[in-house]
C-alpha positions, 0 to 999 in steps of 0.5 A: 426063737419061740422059746425066747418068746415064751420066756418073755411071756412068762416073765411078763406074766410073773411081773404082772402077778408081782405088781398086783401083789405089791399094790395090796401092800400099804407102807406108812411112815410117820415123823413129827406128826407128819404121816405118809402112806404109799402102796406097794407100787410107790403111789402116795395114798395118804398124806397128813401134815402136822399143822403146828410145824413150820414150813421148813420143818413140814418139808423136812418131815415130808421128805423123810417120811417119803424116803423112809416109806420108799425104802420100806417098800423096796425091802418088801418088793425084794422079799416078795420077789425072793419068795416068788423065786425071783425072775428066772433068766435075769441072773 
């Protein structure tokens, strides 16, 4: 029983380390003059909108930027997790 608790504690520690490493990452995506930046924890840190675009074009560009940035962030997360050896016991 205590070995399971130790595994859980180790897993939690590794997750916190991962979260800290990801928070330092910056992911930026730009389309049609619209720019969105996220950190590795998927928090939006910056949004720049092209004033020349119409409402529908701006909305589409923002959506595409967010989706693209999230995909990039997920790839970075997977790579970092792989580099850290993954999460033992979750296979």
